[in-house]
N, C-alpha and C positions, 0 to 999 in steps of 0.2 A: 930234338925233342922226344919227351917219352911216350910208347907205345900207347897207353891212356889217353895219353893226351889227345894224338891224332886220333882215337878212334873217338873219344867224347867229340871233337870237332867233324866229326863226319856225321856222327850219329846225330848232334844238333843241327846240322843245317840238314838232313834228310828229312827230321820231324818238323823244324821251322818252314822249310821249303814246301813242304806239304803244305802245311795248313793256309800260308800265305797264299798258294796257288788254287787250294781249296775254296777259298773265299771269293774269290774272282771268278770262280765257275759255278755252273751250275746241275742240279741234275745228277745223274748216277759218277759223273766225274767227279764231283765234290765228295759224294760219299765214297770213292776210291780211295782219293785223296787221304781222304780225313783218315780211313781205315789204315793206309798205308804209315801214316807217322805213330797211330792206334797201335798197330804191329811190331813196329819198332820200338817205340817206349815201354810196351809193357814184355817185349824182350830184355830190355835195360834193367826193367824191374825183377824179374826172375833173375838177372845175375848179381841186382843189388840186394836182393833177398837171398841168396846162399852168400854171399858177402858176409849179409848180417847173421846169419847161422854160426860161419866161422867164427867172427867175431865172437859171437855169444859164447860159443865152445870154448876158444881160447882165452878169452878174457873175463869172463862172466856178465850179469846183466851189468851190473853198474859200470865195465870197462868198456861194453857195447856201447851204453848209453853217453859216454865219453868221446865218442867218434861220430863225424857226421852221417854215417852209413842208415841208422834208424831213420833220421829225420829226412834225409833224402829219399829214401823207401818210402816214406809216408807222402811227400809232395809229391814225387812223380807218381803213386798210385793216384793220386786225387787229380793232376793232371791229364794223366791216362784215363781215366772213368769221364772226365767232362770232354775230353774229345772224342772219347766211344760214344757218349750220348748226341755230340754233333755228327759223327757218322751216321747213326741208326734216325737221325732226323732229314740227311741230309740224302738219303733216297732210300729204296727197299734193301731189308736186310738181307738179300739175296745176292747184291751187291757188296755189304759191308763186311757181314758176318767171316763169308768164306777167307776174305783178303786178312782179315786181321786172324783169323782162325791158323792159316798158314805163316804168316810172318812171325809172329809171337816166338813160337818154339825153333823157325830156323835162326832168326834174329838172335834169339838166346844162346845156340849152340855155337854160333860164329863168335857171338862174344866171350864166351866160354872157354872155348878153345883159343882165342886169341889175347885175353885178360887174364885168363885163369891157370891158362896151360892145361886146360881139360882135353882127353883125348878119345877120341870115338876108338872102339876095339871090336872091330868087326871083321870078319872073314871077306873074303872076294864076293862071293853068294850074298851075305849079308849087306854086301857097297853097292852090289847092282839092285838088289831090291830095295835097299832106300833113295836109290839115284830114280828108279822107274816111278817110286812112290811119291817123291820131289816134283817130278816131271808131271805126272798124272795130277799131285795136286795145282799146281801152277797152272796147266793149262785147263782144270774144270774151273778156276776162279777166273781166269781170263775168260771163259764161254758166259760163264756165270754173268761178270759185268759188260759184255758183249751185248748178250740176249736182253739183260736189264734196259741196257742204253738203245736198241733198236724197238725194244715197246715202246720208251718213254717218246722217243722221234715220230713212233708210229701217233701216240695218243695228241701229241702235239701239232702235227699235219691233221688229224682228225678233228680238233678243236678249231682249228684255224679255218679247215672246209666249212664246220657250222657256223661260224662266226661271220663268213662271208656270203 
């Protein structure tokens, strides 16, 4: 099986799985799950954008339009935008936005390396700095999500006490 088919299957599973689970949960969890799907989808959009630009450079506009790449880009961009709006409506922006902002470039870099053969030309100091930055961004995203979840739980408890 081709690498691109395996990667596509994994990406589709993550996106569809995130959306299906998000529909079944509420609050900040829904926002995070939609955001994961959006971040992955926008990472895919970034890779397909690069493919489109390569095809445009190599084949020209008519050659590009004869491939499925520009149509896939439009379709995935629309789906990503709709899912992004769902993430925004599912919970606080402090929960959904950081998740999307972190996942999109990370997914794009991984997919670029796996599918397009791109390489990161970084020395040992740059690699350590990138790793520290990735860990810090991930920790901040988790902290924001947990903080929103705790705040939402507190509001629900307060509402239940007032109703009783």
